[in-house]
N, C-alpha and C positions, 0 to 999 in steps of 0.2 A: 192389414198389409204388413208383411214382414220386411225388415231391412237387413241386408247382409252386411256384415262387417268385413272389411278387407283384412282384418287380422285373423279371421277364421281360416283354418287350413282348407284347401280345395276339397278334400274328401268330405267335409261336413257341410259344404255349401249345397244348396238346392239349385243346380244348374239345369236348364232344359237340355234334353238329349235329342240329337237329330234322329228322326224316324228312319229306320232302315227298311228297304223293300223286303217283302217276304222271300225266304229262300226258294230257289228254283227247284222243282221236283226232279228227281233223277229220271233220265230218259228211260222209256220202256224197253225191255229186253225183246229182241226179235228172235224168233225160232221158226224155222220152216216147217210146214205141215208134213213134209217128207221125213224130217228128223223126228217129229212127234209120233207119227204113225208107223214108222220103220217098216214100210211095205205092207202093213195091215190096212184094213178098211175101217176099223173101229178101235177107239181108245177109251178106256174107263178112267175117269178122273175122280178121286176121292177128295171131297172138300167138306169140312165141318160135319162129318158123319153121314153125308149124302154122297151118292154116286151119280156122276154125270157121264153121258156117253157122247163122245165126239165121233161122228160118222162121216165118211166120205161117200157121197152119192154117186150114182152112175154118171151124172153130168159133171163130176169133179167139183161139187159144191160141198162145203162143210156145214154140218148141222150139229148143234149142241143141245141135248135134251137131258132132262132130269129123270 
């Protein structure tokens, strides 16, 4: 068991620190599909050396394939 001396400066004392909550993640960015596709029906996304295809179907659904 260690005993703290009141003569020690505060910086050298081992005081418990209150735990802080984890930082809040940044909110996700919102982009409309119209802005991404710019009037086209397909968009190619390059990610880590691979290509992904974002397609707009006839039923106005989005499909992402590798």
